[in-house]
Every structure is written in structure tokens, then in C-alpha cells.
N, C-alpha and C positions, 0 to 999 in steps of 0.2 A: 273402475269406477267412474260413473258418469260426470263429466264436467272437468275432469282432471287434466284432460288433454285437447286442445282445440286445433292443433295442427303439428304437422312434423317440421323441426327446426332443422334449417339446413345452411350450407356456407358458414360453417364455424369451424375454424381452424383448430387442429388437435391441439392438446397442451404439449409444449416441449419438454418431454420428459422421457426417460429411459434411453438415453443416449449417452456417449462417451464425450464428456465436455473437452478433454484434451485433444483426442485425435479429430474431433469434428473441428477443432479450430486450426486450419492449415497453416496460417502464419506463425502460431506459438509451435507448432510441432516442428515446423522447418526451422524455427529459430534454435529449439533444443537440438536438433540434428547438427545445426551448423556450428554450435558452440561446446559440443560433448566430444571428447575423445572417443575414437571408435571402439578402444577396448572396455568402455562402460556404456557405450550408447543403448545396447540391448537392454541391458539392466535398468537404466533410467528410463527408458520407453516403457518398459514392464511396469514399473514402480508408477509411472506417470498415468498411464492407461488405466490401472486400478484404481486410482484415485478419481480419474476422470469419470469413470463408470458409477463409481460411489455418487460423485457430484451430481451425476445427471439422473439420480435414481429418484423414484417417487417418494420412497421412504425419507431421503435427506431433505429433499424439498419440503415435505411436510413438517420436518424438525424445525426447519428455518422458520416457517409460518408460526409454530408454537412458540418458539423463543422469542420472537417479536410481539406476540400477540399477549404473551405473558412476561413481561420485562422484569429486571430482578428488583429485589426488594431489601431495603436495609433494616436489620435488626439490631438495634443498639444494646438492648438488654435481654437477659434470658427471662424465663417465668418468676425468678426469685429475686429479680432486681439487679442481677449482677451484669456489669458492663461486659458485653461480648464482641460488639463492632463487627457484626458478621453481615455478609451480603447472600441471599437467597436466590438461587436461579431455578428457573423451571428445568425438569430433568432433560429436556431436549437439548438445553444449552451445553448441558454436561456431555451428552452424547456427540455432540458436534465437536465440541472442544476436544474431547478425548480422541476423536478421529483425527483431528488436525494434528495432535501430538503424535499420535501413533503413525501418521504418514511421514513423520520427519520433518515439519515445519518448523522446528526449533532447531534443527541438527545440521545446519551448513558447514560448519566450521572445520570438520574433521572427516568428511567424506569425499571422494573423487568428484570433480563437477558438483560440489555440494552446493555452489551459490546458484549454479543454472538450474538444477534440478529443484531446488527449494523455490527459487523465484516462478518457475513454471508452474509448481504446486500451489503456490501462494495465488498465482494469477487465476488458477483453477478454483481454488477454494474461496477466493472472494466472490465467486459467482454463485456459491451456496447460500453463504451468510457472512457478511463483512464484519459483523461485530465479533465473532470469535478471532479475527485476524488480529485484532488489538493486543490481547495477551500472548498471542504466537509471536508477533512481532517483537514486543517488549523482551520477551525470554530470549529470543534468537539474537536481538542488538545487544543485550547486557553482557554478553561472552568477550568483545574487545574491549569494554570498560573494565571489566574485572581483570582482564590480563595485565593491567597496570599494577596488580599485586599478585604475584605468583602464588602465594599460599591461598589466597581467597579464591582464585581461579581454580587451583588444584581441588579446593573443597566444593566448589559450586558447579563447576562447568560439567562433570558428568553427569548431574541432576538436570542442569538446564537443556543438554543435547540428548537426554531420554527420550525414548519413545513410549514411556509409561506414564499415563496421567493418572496422578492421585489427589482427589480434590479435597482430602481432610487437612485441616490445618493441625500440623503435628510439628515436632521437633526436624530440624532439617535432616538430621542424620537418621531418622528413622523413614524417609521418604524415597522410593525408587526415582522419582521425577518431581521437578520442581518448577515453579513459573515465577516470573519475574514482573513487577510494574515499574513504574518511574513517577516521581514527583520533582519536578522542576520549577514550574511557574508558581508564582504568589500574586496576591490580590495587587498589590502596588506596582508590580513590575512587569508581568506578563512575559513577553519574549526576551525582555532585558533581566536576565536571570541575575546579572551582577548587582541588582537592586535589591535581591533577596536579604531579608532581615532574620531569617530562622538561623538561631544561635547554637553552635555547637560547643559545649563544655568539656575539656579533655577530663578523663579518669585517670586512675592511677596506673591501670593496666594500659599498657603501650598500644597505641591504635584504636582505643576506645573512647567513647564520648557520649554525652546525654545530649539530645536535641530537644529544644523548645522553638514552636513556632506553628505556621500553618503553610499548607499547600493549596492553592486554589484549585489546581486540578491534579489528581492523581489517577493514573490511569490503571485499570484491572484491580481495583483495591482488594480483590480477594485472594490476591497472590499471596506466595510465600515469603517473598522478600522485595525490597524496592530499592532503586538507586535514587538518591535524592541529592540536591546541593544545599549546604548550609554554611554559615559565616563562622569559621574555626578562627582561632587567634591569628593563624597566619594567613587569612583571608578565605575567600570562596572555595570550596573543598567538596568532595565527592564523598557520599557515604551509602553503606550499605545497611539497610535497616529491616531485619527479619521480623515477621509476624509472631513468630513462636521462639521463644530463647531456647538455647541448648538444653537448659533444665527442664523443658516442656512447659513453662509458664507463659503466658502471653505477654507480649510486649505493648507498651502503651501506643496505642495505635487507634485515636479517636476519630471515627468516621462521623463528620457532622451531617452530611445529607448527600444524596445521590443527584448528579445534575439531571435535569429535565431536558433532554436534548431534542433537536429538529429530527434526527435520524440515529442510526446506530442504536437503536433502543435496547436491542437484546444484551448490549454491553453496558456495563457499570463503570461510570467515571464519578470520582468523589471529591469532596472537599474534606480535608483531613487536618488534624491538630496534634502535634508533638507536645508532651507534657513530661521532660524527664524521660523521653523514649531512647532506649539503647542502641547505639550504632556503632558500625566499625568503618574506620577511614578506608577509602580507596584511593591510592595514588597519594601523592604529597599534600600537604597542607598550603592553599593558596592555589593550587593547579586543577580546580575543580572542572573548570569548562574544558582545558585541554583532556583531562581524564575521560569525560564523556564525551568527547568528540566522535570517537568512533561509533559510540552507540548511536548518536544524532545521525551520522551519515548512513548508518544501516537502517534506521528508521525512515529516514528520508526516502531511500531508495525504495522501502517497503510501500511508502505512500505512492510512488509513481507506479509501482508494480500493480497494488490494489486497484488503483485508479484505471489502469488498463484493463484488469478483470472486469470491473464495473461497466467500462465501455464495451468490452466485448460481450457480456451478457446481454445489455441493452441492445446492442446491434443484432446479436442471434435472435432475440425475441422478434425485433422488428422484420428482420428478413424472412423468419420463419412464418410469422402471420402473414406478410404480403405475398408469400409463396403460394399461399393456400387460400386466401380469401380472393374472392371475385367480386368486382364492382364494374359497373358500365361496360358490361359485356367482356369482360376477360380479367386475368389475374391481376391483382394490385401490382406486384412485381414486375410485370410486363407493361405497365404503363410508363410512357417515357419520363413523366415528370417524377413519378414516384421511385422509378429506377435511379434517377438523378439523385433523390435525397438519400436512398439506401446505400448508393456507391458512395456518396460524399461521407456518410457517416462511417462506411467500412473503411474508408482511407485513413480517416482519424484513429480509429481503432487498430489497424495493422501497424500505423506509425508509432503508436505508442507501445505495443507490444515488442516491436522491432528494437527500439531504443531501451526499455526495460531489459531486455534479455541481453543484449550488449553490455550494459553496466554490470549484469551478475556476472557475466563472462570475465569482465575486468576484475572483479573481486577474486574469481578463481584464480587467476594468472598471479596476481600478487606482485608483478614486477614493478619496478621503478616507474617505467613509462605509465603503464595502467594505472598505478596508483595517482599519478599526475593527472591522466586523463580523468579518473574518477573526482578528484578534487573540484573540476571546473563542469563536469558533464552532470553529476549528481543532482547538485541546486538547479541548474538549469532545466534537467528533466523532471525533477520534482515541480518546479515552477510550472512549465508547459503542460504537461500531461494531466496534472490535477485541475489545472484551469480549463482544459477542454472537456472535463469528465461531465460537469453538470449541463452544458447544451447538449452535448451528446444524448445524455439519458432524457432529458425533456423533448427532444426532438424524436428520439425512438419512441417514447411513450406516444407522441401525438400520431405516429405512423399505424397505432391500433386504433386510432379515434377516441370516442368515448370510452372504450373498453380499457385503453391505457390509463384512464384516470380512476379507474376502478382497483381496488386493493387486491381482488382475487387474481388480476392479472399479474402481479408481482413487479409492475413496473413503478407504481409509486413508491415503494421501498427503495428502488434503485435511486429514483428521483431524490429521495430524501438524504440518501447515503452519499450522493455525488458531490456535495461541495465539501464534505469532511476533509478528505487528504490535502485540501488546498490550504485548510487553516491548521490542522496539526503539524506538529513538529516543524513550525515555522512559517507564517503565513506569506503570500506572494512577495512582498515588500522585503522581507526577511532574506528570502531566496535570491531576489534579484540584488540586495546589497550584498550577499556573501558571494556572488559571482564577482561583483567589482572588486571585491577584498581580494579574491584570487586572481584575478587579472592584474592588479597592483603589485602584489606581494609574491607571487608564484608564478614567473614567467614560464617555467617548465609545464604548468597545466594548461595554459594557451598553446604552448607548442605541440603537447599531446594530442589535444582536441583537432588542432588545425592538420596534424598528421593523419588522423582518423578521417577527417572529411577529405583531406586529399587524395585518399585512396580511390575516390570517384571522380577525380580530375579529368575532364574530357568527355565523361559518359552522357551529359546532358547539358545544354548549353544553358538552360534556365537555372540549374544548379550552379554552374561556373559563373553566372551572373550575379546570383544571390550571395556567393561567397566572396566576389569582389565589393558587393554593397557592405557586406559584414566586415571586411577589412578596412571600409571607410569609416564606419562606426567605430572601430576599434582604434584607429589613428588619433581620436581625440577623446581622452579619458577625462580631460578637465571640464567640470561641469555635467559629467556624465549621470550623476545621480538621478537628476530629473527624467532621464531618458533610459534608465536602468531597464526597465520593462520592455521596452523596444528592443534593446541590445539582446537581452536573454531570449526573448521569443525568437529572434532571427538565429540566434545560435542554436536553439532547441530545433527548429524548422530545418536548418541545414544539416545538423546531424542526422536527423530523421531522413531528409531528402538523400544523403550519402548512402545511408543503409539501404533504401528502399531501391536505389538505382543499382545498387551492388548485388542485393539478395532477392528482392520481390520481382514477381511476373513483370513483362515490360508494360502490360496495360495498368498495373497498380503504380508503378514507378512515373509512368507517362502523365496519370491522372494526378498525382500528388504534386509533381514538379509543374504542371500546367497550373495548377490551382493555388497552391500554397507558396510556391517560390517564383513562378511565371505572372502573378498577379491577376490571373483571368478567374475570378471569383467574386461572388457576391459578399453581403454581409452575413446572409444565413445559408444553412445548409440546403442543398438542392439547387445550388447555383454553379455547377460544373460547366465548362465550356463544351461547345458542340465538337464532335469529331473523335471522342475519346470511346474506347470499348468497355462502356459502363455495364453490359450484361456480364461479361467476365468477371467483372471487379464484384458485383453482386453475388455472383454464383459461387465464388471463392468465399465470401463471407457466410453462405449459407451453412448452418449447421446440418451436416449429413446425418 
């Protein structure tokens, strides 16, 4: 038809689609091989390859777009005026969440190499649509909290670790699989959960209560059950609140509104009210924080893993674009300044992946020293990796130029998602203070971290010098609170440097140590020093 075509468009990179997200990520694939026992490695690789191919498919990427363009809606009442408090999702959301459940992303606790394979899968799945990762994470993390009550764990754990997704709100005993949410924070307290005012009144039946109060943030309000904190006669206590009671009737779970969030728009977060809401106690009265601490540790690790996934996808998109796009007489990726930017981003992504998978491996080990290592390393990693996510996503979007600011590129969704994990499960200051608490109260945690770091002693002089500087910081914990972020940053960087020196290619370790530990780095990405093999660093990050 005349007038519909004025010229042939050239020099446009093809969409990054139809590839294996897992196998194309060399840093992730190598970490899985490093932390998985040989006897199950083939099984784990096959599982993750299947998930990676699905994640890179055009179909799932289209579902992710649909789930974000059609966010969840709250229906407080049915057509007859009955209160129902249900959240409606686009069908694409259910397809994606069902795929995540069927891939075993809630079932790390009972399988060989369960945490490593799940963390790798979670990192892959975050790159499809991070919104679905919230209910997957909550469900996975509820298991250690429920184990404070063996009877509750026996009842619920098989459903939480199931690979069957059942979206219907039905009595728990009638469902092959279930999802868990969480409601901890309240209007007046935020992260200070001990300021909670929700009241729990005991009933005649042992272990049962009625709750009255509110929750300012309730994650995944469409879930089958929730872990919440409330004030019982004996103090702050953990409770399990089912959406549907054993007799099939609805529990009192009043959804006041859904949050209008910056990003994470495919996922629902709600404000809820309890008004005579039936609940079962988990653990002992007055020990609510201790009961949920295992859940908090698991979700904090997921924040680090999820941010590593977001960074990886941002870097993959940037490198892919620049490897195809030509400007000023050649490929963008071959231009020295752009290569510097891409390599800098790739270093951040690989360091995050290496540390996240190392923490998952410690969860699989379960030994005393690894538990001590996690006590300090998880809040440090959660602090640092999630903090680095937003600047990486923004810089990666800039690599695409104006295209990176357009929704169709997918980069704006990554940018909006990128600050989230730094806020959820305790913002930066909470993590930094938790590290100080561990340093003061649990010397075994510092010993375990230093043992891990020490495995790379003598391999790089810049790393050795950074470790000495860390020792100087640790020598004076008095008045440390004001310097806590500086300390935690150094601890995380030294942990990452130790892992890369031991396991990454020499060009990656050299560039990381020179810039992050040696101080030869500017305040923005693309300021790596001269003399490094940046071409190899970028090529390693390119999704094949």
C-alpha cells in the first residue's frame, strides 16, 4: 500500500528471546557446578536448563508483560453484597506463578542440593517476572518458622513444598498445594515489630486465638495462609492465619486496599484488618521474633538472590544490545568507553551471583560453621547486593539510549523493580545494625566469615590489603553505629573478592580487585582502570 513504507530500517538489535537463561549465564552455571554434589549435578543442570529455556521463551516474556499491564484488582464484595476480600489477577499471572511452583521454587528443604538448585532457579525466574517471586519466596521461607511447631509443620509442609499450584480458596485439607504470605509490619512500627499492637486473645482450645488489629503491609494477600505477629498475654507471638477455616468457611480477613507501588506491579501487597480472626499459635508465647527469624533469614537471602537476577537480566540486555548495535563506525560493544561500562556492570552482576550462590550452598550444608557464616553473611549480602541493583539497572538502561527508556524494551520494568529488595525484609540500616548485633553477640559468626575470606589469602595483594583494612574497622566496635554501612560494605566486598579470586576467570578477578578493592575506580560505572582485559569480561557476560 502506498505511503506505508518510506525506507528499510536497519541496525536494530534482535530481541533477546528464545535462549536458555540459565546456560547462557556462565557465572551462574559455574556456581551451580561448584556447589552441587556430582551425584545430583546432572539432574540439577537438566532441571535448571528446562527452566532457563522456558524463561527465555517469547511466550513467558509476553505473559510477564500482560501481568504487569493488567495489575491485580481488589474485590471486597460479591454481586450480592457479601464480603469476600478477594484479589483478581490476569490469567498470565496464574500461568507464571504456576510455572514457578511446578519448577520447585518453594521446595528447597527436602531435596538434595535443594537450596542451591532453588536459588539458581529463583535467580533465573526473577528475570522473567519478579512479581511472582514474592509468593514463591514467602511460601519457601515459611517452612523453618512452622517447624517450631512439629504438628503444624507436618500438616502444612507437604503443601508448601508441593509442585502443584491450586489458585482456589478452599479448605487446606482439600488442596494439593498451598501458598503462604506474611504480615509483620504495622502502621506505628514498621521494622520495629515489637511496637505491634495487634491483639491475640486465647480461646478455650489450646493454641487457638482470635486476632484484632491491622497490618500495614501484607505480602501476597491471595495466599492460603499467613504468618503474622501479634501481642498475646505472654508477649509478641507468631501465629498462623488461614484464609479458609477447616469447615470451609472464610476466616475474617478484611483487605482494606492494595498498595499502589512504584514497581512490582503484577504482585499484590495489601493493608488488612483482623476483627475476631481465628489463628493458631506457632511456637511459644512471647517468642514471636525468635520463631520467625528463620523465615526472615530465608527471605533476606531471596532478596539478595532476586537482586542478582535483576542485575543479570539488565546486564544481559545491555551487552546483547551493544553487541549488535553499530554507531560511529563499529559495534558499540567494541568501543573502548562502552566496553568499560559493560565490563563494570558485568563485574557487579557476577560478584552478586557468586555470593548469593555461596550462601545458598551454606544453607544446604547445615553445619555449625556454615550456620555461623550465614548469620553474618546474609545481612551483609542482603545490604550490599540489593543496594547495587538500582544503579546497575539504570546504567544498563542507558546503554540502550532512548530505547532503554521505552517500556517495550523491558528495561523500565527492571528499573522500577530494582530498589524493591533493598526495602523489603528490612531496609539498609536494619541490615547494617543486624551485622553489628552479630559481631557483638556471636563471635563464631565473624570467625566463620574470616575463615571463608581467608581461603583466598595470598592470591591477590589488593584483596589482602582490603582484609587488613577490614580488621582495622573491626578493632573498634565502640561508636560503630554511625559507620555501620561502611563496615558492612567492606565485609560484602571482601567476601565477593575472595570468591572471585578463587573461582572466577583471572580477568574477572583482576578487574574486580583493582576497582572494588584496590580503589582504582570512579564514582560511576565505566571508570575501570587501564590495563585490564575488559573484552573478555564483556564476552563472558554476553548471553549466548
